[in-house]
C-alpha positions as CSV (number, residue, x, y, z in Angstrom):
1,M,40.1,-8.9,-30.3
2,G,40.9,-6.9,-27.2
3,K,40.7,-7.6,-23.8
4,L,37.3,-5.4,-24.0
5,G,35.7,-7.3,-26.7
6,L,36.3,-10.8,-24.5
7,V,34.7,-8.8,-21.5
8,L,32.0,-7.8,-22.9
9,N,31.3,-10.7,-24.8
10,G,31.3,-13.2,-21.4
11,V,29.2,-10.8,-20.1
12,L,26.3,-11.1,-23.8
13,L,27.6,-14.5,-23.0
14,T,26.2,-14.6,-18.8
15,G,23.1,-12.8,-19.8
16,V,21.8,-15.0,-22.8
17,L,23.0,-18.4,-20.1
18,T,21.0,-16.9,-17.4
19,I,17.4,-15.5,-19.3
20,M,17.5,-19.8,-20.5
21,L,18.3,-21.2,-16.9
22,V,16.1,-18.8,-14.8
23,G,13.5,-18.2,-18.0
24,S,12.4,-14.8,-19.3
25,E,8.8,-15.3,-18.6
26,G,7.3,-14.5,-15.2
27,A,4.1,-15.2,-14.4
28,A,1.0,-13.6,-16.1
29,A,-1.3,-11.3,-14.2
30,P,-4.9,-11.3,-14.4
31,V,-7.0,-9.5,-16.8
32,V,-9.7,-9.3,-13.7
33,Q,-7.9,-9.1,-10.3
34,H,-10.2,-10.7,-7.7
35,R,-12.2,-13.1,-9.9
36,D,-14.2,-14.9,-7.4
37,Q,-16.1,-17.6,-7.8
38,G,-19.4,-15.6,-9.1
39,L,-17.7,-14.0,-11.7
40,T,-16.5,-17.7,-13.3
41,D,-19.6,-19.6,-12.3
42,L,-21.3,-16.0,-14.3
43,E,-19.1,-16.8,-17.6
44,A,-20.0,-19.5,-17.8
45,E,-23.1,-18.8,-18.1
46,V,-23.4,-16.9,-21.1
47,A,-21.0,-19.1,-23.0
48,T,-23.7,-21.3,-22.2
49,Q,-26.9,-19.9,-22.0
50,P,-26.9,-15.5,-23.0
51,N,-29.4,-14.1,-22.4
52,D,-30.6,-10.1,-21.0
53,E,-30.1,-10.5,-17.7
54,N,-26.7,-12.5,-17.9
55,L,-25.5,-10.7,-20.4
56,S,-25.7,-7.6,-19.1
57,K,-24.4,-8.6,-16.1
58,L,-21.5,-9.9,-16.6
59,A,-20.1,-7.0,-19.0
60,S,-21.7,-4.6,-16.2
61,T,-18.7,-6.7,-14.2
62,Y,-16.6,-6.4,-17.1
63,L,-16.2,-2.7,-16.9
64,E,-16.6,-1.7,-12.9
65,H,-13.4,-4.4,-12.7
66,K,-11.9,-1.3,-15.6
67,Q,-12.5,-3.8,-18.4
68,P,-14.5,-1.9,-20.7
69,G,-12.3,-4.3,-23.8
70,L,-13.6,-7.7,-22.5
71,A,-17.3,-5.5,-21.9
72,Q,-17.1,-4.9,-25.7
73,A,-15.8,-8.7,-27.1
74,V,-18.5,-10.6,-24.1
75,L,-21.0,-8.0,-25.8
76,D,-19.7,-8.3,-29.4
77,Q,-20.2,-12.8,-28.6
78,N,-23.5,-12.3,-28.3
79,A,-24.8,-9.6,-30.8
80,N,-27.7,-11.0,-31.2
81,V,-29.0,-10.4,-27.5
82,D,-30.1,-7.0,-27.4
83,G,-32.8,-6.4,-24.6
84,A,-33.2,-2.6,-23.2
85,A,-30.1,-3.6,-20.1
86,V,-27.9,-5.2,-22.5
87,T,-28.6,-1.7,-25.3
88,H,-27.8,-0.1,-21.6
89,V,-25.0,-1.8,-21.1
90,R,-23.4,-1.7,-25.1
91,S,-23.6,2.4,-24.1
92,R,-22.0,2.2,-21.1
93,V,-19.4,0.6,-22.8
94,A,-19.5,3.0,-25.0
95,L,-18.4,5.5,-22.8
96,A,-15.9,4.0,-20.5
97,Q,-14.4,3.8,-24.7
98,G,-14.9,7.0,-25.1
99,R,-17.8,7.2,-28.0
100,V,-20.1,9.7,-26.5
101,P,-21.9,10.3,-29.6
102,E,-22.2,5.9,-30.2
103,A,-23.2,5.7,-26.1
104,L,-25.9,8.8,-26.4
105,Y,-27.3,6.8,-29.5
106,L,-27.5,3.7,-27.2
107,S,-28.9,5.4,-24.2
108,E,-31.8,7.1,-26.4
109,L,-32.3,3.5,-27.5
110,T,-32.3,1.9,-24.5
111,V,-36.0,4.9,-23.3
112,K,-36.9,3.9,-26.2
113,K,-37.0,-0.5,-26.2
114,C,-38.0,0.3,-22.9
115,D,-41.8,2.1,-23.8
116,M,-42.4,-0.6,-25.9
117,E,-40.4,-3.9,-24.2
118,G,-41.5,-2.5,-20.5
119,C,-37.7,-2.5,-18.3
120,E,-37.0,-2.6,-14.8
121,P,-37.5,0.9,-12.7
122,R,-34.0,0.6,-12.1
123,T,-32.9,0.7,-16.0
124,V,-35.7,2.4,-17.3
125,A,-33.7,5.4,-14.4
126,R,-30.2,4.3,-15.6
127,A,-30.9,5.0,-19.3
128,L,-32.7,8.2,-18.4
129,R,-29.6,9.4,-16.6
130,Q,-27.2,8.2,-18.3
131,A,-29.2,9.8,-21.9
132,E,-29.4,13.6,-20.4
133,L,-25.8,13.7,-19.1
134,L,-24.5,11.9,-22.2
135,R,-26.7,15.4,-23.9
136,A,-24.8,17.4,-21.9
137,M,-21.4,16.5,-23.0
138,N,-22.4,15.8,-26.4
139,A,-23.7,19.4,-26.8
140,A,-20.3,20.6,-25.1
141,G,-18.4,18.7,-28.4
142,I,-16.8,15.7,-25.7
143,E,-16.0,12.9,-27.5
144,D,-13.9,11.5,-25.1
145,P,-14.4,12.5,-21.2
146,S,-10.9,11.8,-20.8
147,S,-9.2,13.9,-23.3
148,D,-11.2,16.8,-20.9
149,P,-11.4,16.2,-17.7
150,H,-12.8,19.2,-17.0
151,A,-15.6,20.2,-19.6
152,T,-16.5,16.1,-18.0
153,D,-16.9,17.9,-14.9
154,L,-18.6,20.9,-15.9
155,A,-21.1,19.2,-18.4
156,V,-21.6,15.9,-15.7
157,A,-22.9,19.4,-12.9
158,Q,-25.1,21.0,-16.0
159,S,-26.9,17.5,-17.1
160,G,-27.9,17.2,-12.6
161,R,-30.2,19.2,-13.4
162,G,-32.2,17.9,-15.7
163,V,-34.1,14.1,-15.2
164,Q,-36.9,13.8,-13.6
165,L,-39.5,11.1,-13.9
166,E,-43.0,10.3,-14.1
167,Q,-45.3,8.5,-11.5
168,P,-48.4,7.2,-12.8
């Protein structure tokens, strides 16, 4: 073995020993940045007694932290909770994951549930607005908003013209 082989083996051995002594693992980055006690409490509440209110709030919080996968997971774990607020959040998760047809179906289902069960006015307004937006995206042939941001922007502009709430 020549001098170059010995030097290369020495460098390799030094690298392996350094990794063994120092470690190759760094501190794991948190999935949700800026965690607060409220999020931890909400997760514990959903884990013990999931309901429409706390489940939709937790999934929405994950969406706000740009974690649609976590939102989807918590919704899937609590599939038996299916009130209008949860259905609306399911629609938002589908949209965040680039599934416009599914999001549209879920938004329209939310509106139907609100018609049958009654909902908070805010939930109705959000569902109607989102359904209108998704109809415009669907009509434009957009299945994943991130795949064509320009067409998505145009669809959003088009959708802003059609939602009106009736007052009794």
